[in-house]
C-alpha positions in Angstrom: -2.1 26.8 26.3 -2.6 29.2 23.4 -0.5 32.3 23.4 -2.4 35.6 23.0 -0.7 38.6 21.6 -1.2 41.9 23.4 0.0 44.0 20.4 -2.6 46.2 18.7 -4.6 44.5 16.0 -3.7 45.3 12.4 -7.0 45.7 10.6 -5.3 45.1 7.2 -4.5 41.6 8.2 -6.9 38.9 7.0 -8.1 36.0 9.0 -6.2 32.8 8.8 -9.0 31.3 6.7 -8.7 33.9 4.0 -5.0 34.8 4.2 -3.5 32.0 2.1 -5.2 32.7 -1.2 -7.1 35.9 -1.8 -6.6 39.4 -0.5 -5.3 42.7 -1.8 -1.9 43.2 -3.5 -0.6 44.5 -0.2 -1.8 41.4 1.7 -0.2 39.1 -0.9 3.0 41.0 -0.6 2.9 40.8 3.2 2.3 37.1 3.0 5.2 36.7 0.6 7.5 38.5 3.0 6.4 36.3 5.9 7.0 33.1 4.0 10.4 34.4 2.7 11.4 35.2 6.3 10.2 31.7 7.4 12.3 30.0 4.7 15.4 32.1 5.6 15.2 31.3 9.3 14.5 27.6 8.7 17.4 27.4 6.2 19.8 29.0 8.8 18.7 27.2 11.9 16.2 24.5 11.2 12.8 23.9 12.9 13.7 25.5 16.3 14.9 28.7 14.6 11.5 29.5 13.3 10.0 31.5 16.2 6.9 33.7 15.6 8.5 36.9 16.9 11.7 36.3 14.8 9.6 35.8 11.7 7.6 38.9 12.4 10.7 41.0 12.9 12.4 39.7 9.7 9.3 40.1 7.6 8.7 43.6 9.1 5.2 43.0 10.2 3.5 43.3 13.6 3.4 40.1 15.7 -0.4 40.4 15.8 -0.5 40.6 12.1 1.6 37.5 11.7 -0.7 35.5 13.9 -3.7 36.6 11.8 -2.1 35.2 8.7 -0.6 32.1 10.3 -1.8 30.9 13.8 1.4 28.9 14.5 4.8 28.0 13.2 3.4 24.7 11.9 1.0 26.7 9.7 3.9 28.9 8.6 6.2 26.0 7.7 3.6 23.8 6.0 2.5 26.9 4.0 6.1 27.4 3.0 6.3 23.8 1.9 3.2 24.3 -0.2 4.7 27.3 -1.9 7.8 25.3 -2.8 5.6 22.6 -4.3 3.7 25.2 -6.2 6.9 26.1 -8.0 7.0 22.5 -9.4 3.4 22.8 -10.5 4.1 26.1 -12.4 7.2 24.6 -14.0 5.4 21.5 -15.1 2.7 23.6 -16.7 5.0 25.4 -19.1 7.3 22.6 -20.3 7.0 18.8 -20.8 8.8 16.6 -18.3 11.9 14.9 -19.8 11.7 11.1 -20.2 10.5 8.5 -22.7 8.4 6.6 -20.2 6.1 7.4 -17.3 8.7 5.8 -14.9 11.5 8.1 -16.3 9.3 11.2 -16.1 8.1 10.6 -12.6 11.6 9.8 -11.3 12.8 13.0 -13.0 10.4 15.3 -11.1 10.7 13.4 -7.8 14.5 13.3 -8.0 14.7 17.0 -8.9 12.6 18.0 -5.9 14.4 15.6 -3.6 17.8 16.9 -4.5 16.7 20.5 -4.1 15.5 19.7 -0.6 18.7 17.7 0.2 20.8 20.8 -0.7 19.2 22.6 2.3 19.1 20.0 5.1 18.1 22.4 7.9 15.3 23.9 5.8 14.1 20.4 4.8 14.2 19.2 8.4 12.0 22.1 9.4 9.5 21.6 6.6 9.3 17.9 7.1 8.9 18.1 10.9 6.1 20.6 10.5 4.4 18.4 8.0 4.7 15.4 10.4 3.4 17.5 13.4 0.5 19.1 11.5 -2.9 18.5 13.0 -6.5 19.0 11.8 -6.1 22.8 12.0 -3.6 22.6 9.1 -5.8 20.6 6.8 -6.0 23.3 4.2 -2.3 23.7 3.9 -1.7 19.9 3.9 -4.3 19.6 1.1 -2.5 22.2 -0.9 0.8 20.2 -0.6 -1.0 17.0 -1.6 -2.8 18.6 -4.6 0.5 20.1 -5.9 2.3 16.8 -5.6 -0.5 15.0 -7.3 -0.6 17.5 -10.2 3.1 17.2 -10.8 3.1 13.4 -10.8 0.0 13.2 -13.0 1.6 15.5 -15.6 4.8 13.4 -15.5 2.8 10.2 -15.8 1.0 11.4 -18.9 3.9 13.3 -20.3 1.9 16.5 -20.9 0.8 19.5 -18.8 -2.7 19.0 -20.2 -3.3 15.5 -18.9 -7.0 15.8 -18.4 -8.8 13.8 -15.6 -6.8 11.0 -14.0 -8.5 7.6 -13.7 -9.4 6.1 -10.3 -6.5 3.6 -10.7 -4.0 6.4 -11.6 -5.2 8.4 -8.6 -4.5 5.5 -6.4 -1.0 4.9 -7.9 -0.2 8.6 -7.5 -1.3 8.6 -3.8 1.0 5.6 -3.1 3.9 7.1 -4.9 3.4 10.4 -2.9 3.3 8.4 0.3 6.5 6.5 -0.5 8.3 9.7 -1.5 7.3 11.5 1.7 8.2 8.4 3.8 11.6 8.2 2.2 12.2 12.0 2.7 11.3 11.6 6.4 13.8 8.7 6.6 16.5 10.9 5.1 15.7 13.8 7.5 15.9 11.4 10.5 19.1 9.8 9.3 17.6 6.3 8.6 18.4 6.6 4.8 21.1 8.3 2.8 20.4 10.1 -0.4 21.2 7.1 -2.6 18.8 4.9 -0.5 16.1 7.4 -0.9 16.4 7.4 -4.7 16.5 3.6 -4.8 13.4 3.1 -2.7 11.4 5.6 -4.7 12.6 4.0 -8.0 11.6 0.5 -6.9 8.1 1.7 -5.8 7.5 3.6 -9.1 8.7 0.6 -11.2 6.4 -1.8 -9.3 3.4 0.4 -9.4 3.7 1.2 -13.1 4.1 -2.4 -14.3 
């Protein structure tokens, strides 16, 4: 059953469909505070610590406003994950990825992101659980995560930020690498793999796919 807020509506708040991208400077700043609060709560207490009222209080926004930006904690956490991946896209746009081969470069970017996530296990658990639980209503946010990951891997594959269009075969390889990486990360979060196993499984997949 959907929860309905009885707080007054904030007319400055955009609808969920428009909140993630456009909007005024004030709306973008409000969204930044909301996602910062989400990250902080998740890092401190994991998935269960991210409650809508707690996020609203920490971000200093009305609960009704929060729901207008993000209809649920799943939307919040997947949007936070997308923002983390956007940092990798921005980084890959301004400097070439280290490595002499496509395999070395792809492993560099994936290992860097994996290790960053593993340093904050509670946050990663929250982000990964949200990604796993996401339904059709979170399609836009999921697509943003996938697009960012594809961009980073494509740039690493070609060794340049300006890689042009990827071929159909390259796109298929990137999709499989992304799936393997996400699967390994889920296995780490759920305790089925340790950090070394995660790196090995990704390395094997990348080597086989690039032969």
